[in-house]
C-alpha positions, 0 to 999 in steps of 0.5 A, a space after each residue: 861328589 863325596 869329599 874323600 873321592 875328590 881328594 883321592 881322585 886328584 891324588 891318584 891322577 897326580 901320582 900316576 902321572 908322576 910315576 909314568 914320567 919317573 919310571 925307568 924304562 930299564 933297570 937303573 941305579 936307585 934314585 939319589 936323595 936329590 932326585 927323590 926330593 925333586 919327585 916329591 916336589 913335583 907330586 906336591 905341585 901337581 896335586 895342588 894344581 889339581 885341587 885348585 882346579 877342582 875348587 874353581 870348578 866347584 865355585 862356578 858350579 855353585 858348590 861353595 861348601 865343597 870349594 871351601 873344604 878344598 881351600 882348607 886342605 890347601 891351607 894345611 898343605 901350602 900355608 903360603 898359598 894366599 888365594 886359598 884364604 881369600 877364596 874361602 873367606 869370600 865364600 864364607 862371608 857370602 854365605 853369611 858365615 862372617 865369623 868363620 870368614 874373618 877367622 880364615 882371613 886372620 889365619 892367612 895373615 898369621 901364616 903370611 905376616 909379610 904379605 900386604 895382600 893378607 892385611 888387605 883381605 882382613 881390612 876388606 872384610 871389615 870395610 865391606 861390613 862397615 867396620 871402618 875403625 877396625 879396618 884402619 890398622 890393617 890398611 896402615 900396616 899394609 901400605 908400609 910394604 913397598 909391594 902394596 898395590 894402588 887398590 890397598 892405598 885407595 882403600 886406606 884413603 876411602 877408610 880415612 874419609 869414612 872416619 872423617 879423617 879428612 886431612 889424612 885422606 887427602 894426604 893419602 890421595 896425594 901419595 897415590 897421585 905421586 906414587 902411582 900417577 893415578 888420575 882419579 886422585 885429583 877428583 877425590 881430593 877436590 871431593 873431600 875438600 868440598 865435603 869439608 867445606 859443607 861440614 863447616 857450614 
């Protein structure tokens, strides 16, 4: 389907729906500024929902380029919608368009500098491509946020290990064990200690 038809169709559906809900049955006074703002907000939200649903549809149908285009529209209309950057970056990377993928992730981080998830997305790109040294500073920044999840902490611990920074990797696993009560932490600590012993032989 042509891109203009995708966007136009989504916008038309949302606008007609909102008009049907907001249209008065009989003559009323002109809408107040607050009421008009609420209607615009409603339209914006419903349009975003329709576009995101379309992007998901294209993704599952293998129409990845269409999905990427929709994600880019959403980035412009809603810069704080992090999933758009994550999905577009993943698809671009999967298509071998690695420079474009990294640019999208960094664009998402610039638009959401207080999001540990966006730091993680940039770092994940680097780790998937075995560029652990470049991933490290992003992971270190991500875990400084109190909302950083266990997956981000684990990626930091694994990255330290890949870089043979064993003491820092063990310390990170100890933090994971204490902070998240994660049972895999102990096994990873023992594994790193064994690797350190073998490297000394």
